[in-house]
MARBA-3410 file (N, C-alpha, C, O; in Angstrom, 1 decimal):
185
73.1,92.5,139.7,74.1,92.6,138.7,73.8,91.7,137.5,73.4,90.6,137.7 ~ 74.0,92.2,136.3,73.6,91.4,135.1,74.8,90.5,134.8,76.0,90.8,135.1 ~ 74.5,89.4,134.1,75.5,88.5,133.7,76.2,89.0,132.5,75.6,89.6,131.6 ~ 77.5,88.8,132.4,78.3,89.2,131.2,77.9,88.3,130.0,77.5,87.2,130.2 ~ 78.1,88.9,128.8,77.9,88.1,127.6,78.8,86.9,127.6,79.9,87.0,128.1
78.4,85.8,127.0,79.3,84.6,126.9,80.5,84.9,126.2,80.5,85.6,125.2 ~ 81.6,84.4,126.7,82.9,84.6,126.1,83.6,85.9,126.5,84.8,86.2,126.1 ~ 82.9,86.8,127.3,83.6,88.0,127.8,84.0,87.8,129.2,83.6,86.9,129.9 ~ 84.9,88.6,129.6,85.4,88.6,131.0,84.7,89.6,131.8,84.8,90.8,131.4 ~ 84.0,89.3,132.8,83.3,90.3,133.6,84.3,91.2,134.3,85.2,90.7,134.9
84.1,92.5,134.2,85.0,93.5,134.8,84.5,94.0,136.1,85.3,94.6,136.9 ~ 83.2,93.9,136.4,82.7,94.4,137.6,82.9,93.5,138.8,82.7,93.9,140.0 ~ 83.2,92.2,138.6,83.4,91.3,139.7,84.8,91.3,140.2,85.7,91.7,139.4 ~ 85.0,91.0,141.4,86.4,90.9,141.9,87.2,89.8,141.0,86.6,88.8,140.6 ~ 88.5,90.1,140.8,89.2,89.2,139.9,89.2,87.7,140.2,89.0,86.9,139.3
89.3,87.4,141.5,89.3,86.0,141.8,88.0,85.3,141.5,87.9,84.1,141.2 ~ 86.9,86.0,141.6,85.6,85.5,141.2,85.3,85.5,139.7,84.5,84.8,139.2 ~ 85.9,86.5,139.1,85.7,86.7,137.6,86.0,85.5,136.8,85.3,85.1,135.9 ~ 87.1,84.9,137.1,87.6,83.7,136.3,88.0,82.6,137.3,89.1,82.6,137.8 ~ 87.2,81.7,137.5,87.6,80.5,138.3,88.8,79.8,137.7,88.9,79.9,136.5
89.6,79.2,138.5,90.8,78.5,138.0,90.5,77.5,136.8,91.2,77.5,135.8 ~ 89.4,76.8,137.0,89.1,75.8,135.9,88.7,76.5,134.6,89.1,76.0,133.5 ~ 88.0,77.6,134.7,87.7,78.4,133.4,88.9,79.0,132.8,89.1,78.9,131.6 ~ 89.8,79.6,133.6,91.0,80.1,133.2,91.9,79.1,132.5,92.4,79.3,131.4 ~ 92.0,77.9,133.2,92.8,76.9,132.6,92.2,76.3,131.3,92.9,76.1,130.3
90.9,76.2,131.3,90.2,75.7,130.1,90.4,76.6,128.9,90.5,76.2,127.8 ~ 90.3,77.9,129.2,90.4,78.9,128.1,91.8,79.0,127.5,92.0,79.2,126.3 ~ 92.8,78.9,128.4,94.2,79.3,128.0,95.3,78.3,128.0,96.3,78.5,127.4 ~ 95.1,77.2,128.7,96.2,76.2,128.9,96.7,75.7,127.5,98.0,75.8,127.4 ~ 95.9,75.3,126.6,96.4,74.8,125.4,97.1,75.9,124.5,98.1,75.6,123.9
96.6,77.1,124.6,97.2,78.2,123.8,98.5,78.5,124.4,99.5,78.8,123.7 ~ 98.6,78.6,125.7,99.9,78.9,126.4,100.9,77.8,126.1,102.1,78.0,125.8 ~ 100.4,76.5,126.1,101.3,75.4,125.8,101.9,75.5,124.4,103.1,75.3,124.2 ~ 101.1,75.8,123.4,101.5,75.9,122.0,102.5,77.1,121.9,103.5,77.0,121.2 ~ 102.2,78.2,122.6,103.0,79.4,122.6,104.4,79.0,123.2,105.4,79.4,122.6
104.4,78.2,124.3,105.7,77.9,124.9,106.4,76.9,124.1,107.7,76.9,124.0 ~ 105.8,75.9,123.4,106.5,74.9,122.6,107.3,75.7,121.5,108.5,75.3,121.3 ~ 106.8,76.7,120.9,107.5,77.4,119.9,108.7,78.1,120.5,109.7,78.4,119.8 ~ 108.7,78.4,121.8,109.8,79.1,122.4,110.9,78.3,123.0,112.1,78.5,123.0 ~ 110.4,77.2,123.7,111.4,76.4,124.4,111.7,75.0,123.7,112.6,74.3,124.1
110.9,74.7,122.7,111.2,73.5,121.9,111.2,72.2,122.6,112.0,71.3,122.3 ~ 110.3,72.1,123.6,110.3,70.9,124.5,108.8,70.8,125.0,108.4,71.7,125.7 ~ 108.1,69.8,124.7,106.7,69.7,125.0,106.5,69.5,126.5,105.6,70.1,127.1 ~ 107.4,68.8,127.2,107.2,68.7,128.7,107.5,70.0,129.3,106.8,70.4,130.3 ~ 108.5,70.7,128.9,108.8,72.0,129.5,107.7,73.0,129.2,107.4,73.8,130.0
107.1,72.9,128.0,106.0,73.8,127.6,104.8,73.6,128.5,104.1,74.5,128.9 ~ 104.6,72.3,128.9,103.5,72.1,129.8,103.8,72.7,131.2,102.9,73.2,131.8 ~ 105.1,72.6,131.6,105.5,73.3,132.9,105.3,74.8,132.8,104.9,75.4,133.7 ~ 105.6,75.3,131.6,105.5,76.8,131.4,104.0,77.2,131.5,103.6,78.1,132.2 ~ 103.1,76.4,130.9,101.7,76.6,131.0,101.2,76.6,132.4,100.4,77.4,132.9
101.6,75.6,133.1,101.2,75.4,134.5,101.7,76.6,135.4,100.9,77.1,136.2 ~ 102.9,76.9,135.2,103.5,78.0,136.0,102.8,79.4,135.6,102.6,80.2,136.5 ~ 102.5,79.6,134.4,101.9,80.8,133.9,100.5,80.9,134.6,100.1,81.9,135.1 ~ 99.7,79.8,134.5,98.4,79.8,135.1,98.5,80.1,136.6,97.6,80.8,137.2 ~ 99.5,79.5,137.3,99.6,79.7,138.7,99.9,81.2,139.0,99.3,81.8,139.9
100.8,81.8,138.3,101.2,83.2,138.5,100.0,84.1,138.2,99.8,85.1,138.9 ~ 99.3,83.8,137.1,98.1,84.6,136.8,97.1,84.5,137.9,96.5,85.6,138.3 ~ 96.8,83.3,138.3,95.8,83.2,139.4,96.2,83.9,140.7,95.4,84.5,141.3 ~ 97.5,83.8,141.0,98.0,84.6,142.2,97.8,86.1,142.0,97.4,86.8,142.9 ~ 98.1,86.6,140.8,97.9,88.0,140.5,96.4,88.4,140.6,96.1,89.4,141.1
95.6,87.5,140.1,94.1,87.8,140.2,93.6,87.8,141.6,92.9,88.7,142.0 ~ 94.1,86.9,142.4,93.7,86.8,143.8,94.2,88.0,144.6,93.5,88.5,145.5 ~ 95.3,88.5,144.2,95.9,89.6,144.9,95.5,91.0,144.3,96.0,92.0,144.7 ~ 94.5,90.9,143.4,94.0,92.1,142.7,95.1,92.9,142.1,95.1,94.2,142.1 ~ 96.1,92.3,141.5,97.2,93.0,140.8,96.9,93.2,139.3,97.7,93.8,138.6
95.8,92.6,138.8,95.4,92.8,137.4,94.4,93.9,137.4,93.2,93.7,137.8 ~ 94.7,95.1,136.9,93.8,96.2,136.9,92.8,96.2,135.8,91.7,96.6,136.0 ~ 93.1,95.7,134.7,92.2,95.7,133.5,92.0,94.3,133.1,92.8,93.7,132.4 ~ 90.8,93.7,133.4,90.5,92.4,133.0,90.3,92.2,131.5,90.5,91.1,131.0 ~ 90.0,93.3,130.8,89.9,93.2,129.4,91.2,92.9,128.7,91.3,92.3,127.6
92.3,93.2,129.4,93.7,93.0,128.9,94.3,91.7,129.5,95.5,91.4,129.3 ~ 93.4,90.8,130.1,93.9,89.6,130.7,94.6,88.7,129.8,95.7,88.2,130.1 ~ 94.2,88.5,128.5,94.9,87.6,127.6,96.3,88.1,127.4,97.3,87.3,127.3 ~ 96.5,89.4,127.2,97.8,89.9,127.0,98.7,89.7,128.2,99.9,89.4,128.1 ~ 98.1,89.9,129.4,98.8,89.7,130.7,99.3,88.2,130.8,100.4,87.9,131.2
98.4,87.3,130.4,98.7,85.9,130.4,99.9,85.5,129.5,100.8,84.9,130.0 ~ 99.8,86.0,128.3,100.9,85.7,127.4,102.2,86.4,127.6,103.3,85.9,127.3 ~ 102.1,87.6,128.2,103.3,88.3,128.7,104.0,87.5,129.8,105.2,87.4,129.9 ~ 103.2,87.0,130.7,103.7,86.2,131.8,104.3,84.9,131.2,105.4,84.5,131.7 ~ 103.7,84.2,130.3,104.3,83.0,129.7,105.6,83.4,129.0,106.6,82.6,129.1
105.7,84.5,128.3,106.9,84.9,127.7,108.0,85.1,128.7,109.2,84.7,128.5 ~ 107.7,85.8,129.8,108.7,86.0,130.8,109.2,84.6,131.4,110.4,84.5,131.6 ~ 108.4,83.7,131.6,108.8,82.4,132.1,109.7,81.7,131.1,110.7,81.1,131.4 ~ 109.3,81.8,129.8,110.2,81.2,128.7,111.6,81.9,128.7,112.6,81.2,128.6 ~ 111.6,83.2,128.9,112.9,83.9,128.9,113.7,83.5,130.1,114.9,83.4,130.0
113.0,83.3,131.3,113.8,82.9,132.4,114.4,81.5,132.2,115.5,81.2,132.6 ~ 113.7,80.6,131.5,114.2,79.3,131.2,115.5,79.4,130.3,116.5,78.8,130.6 ~ 115.4,80.3,129.3,116.5,80.4,128.4,117.7,81.0,129.1,118.9,80.5,128.9 ~ 117.5,82.0,130.0,118.6,82.5,130.8,119.2,81.5,131.7,120.5,81.4,131.8 ~ 118.4,80.7,132.3,118.8,79.7,133.2,119.6,78.6,132.5,120.7,78.2,132.9
119.1,78.2,131.3,119.8,77.2,130.5,121.2,77.7,130.0,122.2,77.0,130.1 ~ 121.2,79.0,129.6,122.5,79.6,129.2,123.5,79.6,130.4,124.7,79.3,130.2 ~ 123.1,79.9,131.6,124.0,79.9,132.7,124.5,78.5,133.0,125.6,78.3,133.3 ~ 123.6,77.5,132.9,124.0,76.1,133.1,125.0,75.7,132.1,126.0,75.1,132.4 ~ 124.8,76.1,130.8,125.7,75.7,129.8,127.1,76.3,130.0,128.1,75.6,129.9
127.1,77.6,130.4,128.4,78.2,130.7,129.1,77.6,131.9,130.3,77.5,131.9 ~ 128.3,77.3,132.9,128.9,76.6,134.1,129.5,75.3,133.7,130.6,75.0,134.2 ~ 128.8,74.5,132.9,129.3,73.2,132.5,130.6,73.4,131.6,131.5,72.6,131.7 ~ 130.6,74.4,130.8,131.7,74.7,129.9,132.9,75.1,130.8,134.1,74.7,130.5 ~ 132.7,75.8,131.8,133.8,76.2,132.7,134.4,75.0,133.4,135.6,74.9,133.8
133.5,74.0,133.7,134.0,72.7,134.3,134.6,71.8,133.3,135.1,70.7,133.7 ~ 134.6,72.2,132.0,135.3,71.4,131.0,134.3,70.3,130.4,134.8,69.4,129.7 ~ 133.1,70.5,130.7,132.1,69.5,130.1,131.3,70.2,129.0,131.0,71.4,129.1 ~ 131.1,69.5,127.9,130.3,70.0,126.8,128.8,70.0,127.2,128.3,68.9,127.5 ~ 128.1,71.1,127.3,126.7,71.1,127.7,125.8,70.3,126.8,124.8,69.8,127.2
126.2,70.2,125.5,125.4,69.4,124.6,126.4,68.5,123.8,127.0,68.9,122.8 ~ 126.5,67.3,124.4,127.6,66.4,123.8,127.4,66.0,122.4,128.4,65.8,121.7 ~ 126.2,66.0,121.9,126.0,65.7,120.4,125.0,66.6,119.8,124.2,67.2,120.5 ~ 125.1,66.8,118.5,124.2,67.7,117.8,122.8,67.2,117.9,121.9,68.0,117.5 ~ 122.5,66.0,118.2,121.2,65.5,118.3,120.3,66.2,119.3,119.1,66.3,119.1
121.0,66.7,120.4,120.2,67.4,121.4,119.9,68.9,121.1,119.2,69.5,121.8 ~ 120.5,69.4,120.0,120.3,70.8,119.6,119.0,70.9,118.9,118.9,70.4,117.8 ~ 118.0,71.6,119.5,116.7,71.6,118.8,116.7,72.4,117.5,115.9,72.2,116.6 ~ 117.7,73.3,117.3,117.7,74.1,116.1,118.1,73.2,114.9,117.6,73.5,113.8 ~ 118.9,72.2,115.1,119.3,71.3,114.0,118.1,70.7,113.4,118.0,70.5,112.2
117.1,70.3,114.2,115.9,69.7,113.7,114.9,70.7,113.2,114.0,70.3,112.4 ~ 115.0,71.9,113.5,114.0,72.9,113.1,114.3,73.8,111.9,113.4,74.3,111.2 ~ 115.6,74.0,111.7,116.0,74.9,110.7,116.4,74.1,109.4,117.4,73.3,109.5 ~ 115.7,74.3,108.4,116.1,73.6,107.1,117.4,74.2,106.5,117.8,75.3,106.9 ~ 118.0,73.5,105.7,119.2,74.0,105.0,118.9,75.2,104.2,119.8,76.1,104.2
117.7,75.3,103.6,117.4,76.5,102.9,117.3,77.7,103.9,117.8,78.8,103.5 ~ 116.8,77.5,105.0,116.7,78.6,106.0,118.1,79.0,106.5,118.4,80.2,106.7 ~ 119.0,78.0,106.7,120.4,78.3,107.0,121.1,79.2,106.0,121.8,80.1,106.3 ~ 120.8,78.8,104.7,121.4,79.6,103.6,120.9,81.0,103.6,121.6,82.0,103.4 ~ 119.6,81.2,103.9,119.0,82.5,103.9,119.6,83.3,105.1,119.8,84.5,104.9
119.8,82.7,106.2,120.3,83.4,107.4,121.8,83.8,107.0,122.2,85.0,107.3 ~ 122.6,82.9,106.5,123.9,83.2,106.1,124.0,84.4,105.1,124.8,85.3,105.2 ~ 123.1,84.4,104.1,123.1,85.4,103.1,122.7,86.8,103.8,123.3,87.8,103.5 ~ 121.7,86.7,104.7,121.3,88.0,105.3,122.4,88.5,106.2,122.7,89.7,106.3 ~ 123.1,87.6,106.9,124.3,88.0,107.7,125.3,88.7,106.9,126.0,89.7,107.3
125.5,88.1,105.7,126.5,88.7,104.7,126.1,90.1,104.3,127.0,90.8,103.8 ~ 124.9,90.4,104.3,124.4,91.8,103.9,124.5,92.8,105.0,124.3,94.0,104.8 ~ 124.7,92.4,106.2,124.9,93.3,107.3,126.2,94.0,107.3,127.2,93.4,106.7 ~ 126.3,95.2,107.8,127.6,95.9,107.9,128.6,95.0,108.7,128.2,94.3,109.6 ~ 129.9,95.0,108.3,130.8,94.1,109.0,130.8,94.2,110.5,131.0,93.2,111.2
130.7,95.4,111.1,130.7,95.6,112.5,129.5,94.9,113.2,129.6,94.3,114.3 ~ 128.3,95.0,112.6,127.2,94.3,113.1,127.3,92.8,113.0,126.9,92.0,113.8 ~ 127.8,92.4,111.8,128.0,90.9,111.6,129.0,90.4,112.6,128.7,89.3,113.2 ~ 130.1,91.1,112.9,131.0,90.6,113.9,130.4,90.6,115.3,130.6,89.6,116.1 ~ 129.6,91.6,115.6,128.9,91.6,116.9,128.0,90.4,117.1,128.1,89.8,118.2
127.2,90.1,116.1,126.3,88.9,116.2,127.1,87.6,116.3,126.7,86.7,117.0 ~ 128.2,87.6,115.5,129.0,86.4,115.6,129.6,86.1,116.9,129.6,85.0,117.5 ~ 130.1,87.2,117.5,130.7,87.1,118.9,129.7,86.6,119.9,130.0,85.8,120.8 ~ 128.5,87.2,119.8,127.5,86.9,120.9,126.8,85.6,120.6,126.5,84.9,121.6 ~ 126.5,85.3,119.4,125.7,84.1,119.1,126.4,82.9,118.6,126.1,81.7,119.0
127.4,83.1,117.8,128.1,81.9,117.2,129.2,81.5,118.2,129.3,80.3,118.5 ~ 130.0,82.5,118.7,131.1,82.2,119.6,130.6,82.1,121.1,131.3,81.7,122.0 ~ 129.4,82.7,121.3,128.7,82.7,122.6,129.6,83.3,123.7,129.7,82.8,124.8 ~ 130.2,84.4,123.3,131.0,85.2,124.3,130.1,86.0,125.2,129.0,86.4,124.9 ~ 130.6,86.2,126.4,129.8,87.0,127.4,129.7,88.4,126.9,130.6,89.0,126.3
128.6,89.0,127.3,128.3,90.4,126.9,129.3,91.3,127.4,129.8,92.2,126.6 ~ 129.7,91.2,128.6,130.7,92.1,129.2,132.1,92.0,128.5,132.7,93.0,128.2 ~ 132.5,90.8,128.1,133.7,90.6,127.4,133.7,91.2,126.0,134.6,91.8,125.5 ~ 132.5,91.1,125.3,132.4,91.6,124.0,132.4,93.2,124.1,133.0,93.8,123.2 ~ 131.7,93.7,125.1,131.7,95.2,125.2,133.1,95.7,125.5,133.5,96.7,124.9
133.8,95.0,126.3,135.2,95.4,126.6,136.0,95.4,125.3,136.8,96.3,125.1 ~ 135.9,94.3,124.6,136.7,94.1,123.3,136.4,95.2,122.4,137.3,95.7,121.7 ~ 135.1,95.7,122.3,134.7,96.7,121.4,134.9,98.1,122.0,134.7,99.1,121.2 ~ 135.3,98.2,123.2,135.5,99.5,123.9,134.2,100.3,124.1,134.2,101.5,124.1 ~ 133.1,99.6,124.4,131.8,100.2,124.7,131.3,99.7,126.0,131.8,98.7,126.5
130.2,100.3,126.5,129.6,99.8,127.7,128.7,98.7,127.4,128.2,98.5,126.2 ~ 128.3,97.8,128.3,127.4,96.7,128.1,126.0,97.3,127.6,125.4,96.6,126.8 ~ 125.6,98.4,128.1,124.3,99.0,127.7,124.4,99.4,126.2,123.4,99.1,125.5 ~ 125.5,100.0,125.8,125.6,100.3,124.4,125.7,99.1,123.5,125.2,99.1,122.4 ~ 126.3,98.0,124.0,126.3,96.8,123.3,124.9,96.2,123.1,124.6,95.7,122.0
124.1,96.3,124.1,122.7,95.8,124.0,122.0,96.5,122.9,121.2,96.0,122.2 ~ 122.2,97.9,122.9,121.5,98.7,121.9,122.0,98.3,120.5,121.2,98.1,119.6 ~ 123.3,98.1,120.3,123.8,97.7,119.0,123.3,96.3,118.6,123.0,96.1,117.4 ~ 123.3,95.4,119.6,122.8,94.1,119.3,121.4,94.1,118.9,121.0,93.5,117.9 ~ 120.5,94.9,119.6,119.1,95.0,119.2,119.0,95.5,117.8,118.2,95.0,117.0
119.7,96.6,117.5,119.6,97.2,116.1,120.1,96.2,115.1,119.5,96.1,114.0 ~ 121.2,95.5,115.3,121.7,94.5,114.4,120.6,93.4,114.2,120.4,92.9,113.0 ~ 120.0,92.9,115.2,119.0,91.9,115.1,117.8,92.4,114.4,117.1,91.6,113.6 ~ 117.4,93.6,114.6,116.3,94.2,113.8,116.6,94.2,112.3,115.8,93.9,111.5 ~ 117.8,94.6,112.0,118.2,94.6,110.6,118.2,93.2,110.0,117.8,93.0,108.9
118.8,92.3,110.7,118.8,90.9,110.3,117.3,90.4,110.1,117.0,89.7,109.1 ~ 116.5,90.7,111.0,115.1,90.3,110.9,114.4,90.9,109.7,113.6,90.2,109.0 ~ 114.7,92.2,109.4,114.1,92.8,108.3,114.6,92.1,107.0,113.9,91.9,106.0 ~ 115.9,91.8,107.0,116.5,91.1,105.8,115.8,89.7,105.6,115.7,89.3,104.5 ~ 115.4,89.1,106.7,114.8,87.8,106.6,113.3,87.9,106.6,112.6,86.9,106.5
112.8,89.1,106.6,111.3,89.4,106.6,110.6,88.7,107.8,109.6,88.1,107.6 ~ 111.3,89.0,109.0,110.7,88.5,110.2,110.2,89.6,111.1,110.7,90.7,110.9 ~ 109.4,89.4,112.0,108.9,90.4,112.9,109.7,90.2,114.2,109.8,89.1,114.8 ~ 110.3,91.3,114.7,111.0,91.3,116.0,110.2,91.9,117.1,109.7,93.0,116.9 ~ 110.2,91.2,118.2,109.4,91.8,119.4,110.4,92.6,120.2,109.9,93.2,121.2
END
């Protein structure tokens, strides 16, 4: 069998042999960490995300669950994105649980990463873009993000199903992103 060109991922070899753990970590750890920092806003947590991503990817490779090795980078970053989303959901649940217990999940504004990341100009741009949304979409986003009401409660208030609410929220966020000239995934 011939050796693959440098920098390519051999597809004829079994996945576990194709990319040894050290090579996989060397190629992707820093990029995953940077990817995660932008999403979780915490360098220690981003390192944990990178570690967990590499572990899950290696487990998938060993179990031959990765069918197309040419798409491995996409698989890796999709895995990292899922781990970041799991963290956000978990954090949201913790915050709501603390709120039900009467404790403020974030006692001071200093712990809110958004305060340090969003400039006042950006805040003005977001407010202006929100003002250009139709009133029903603006209200929907306010209820979900500003007031942080539960999806089921907002759906009930609006007289729609939670699934319909998710569709409306997605469309409203797409419009907001377009107004802000952002790309929505």
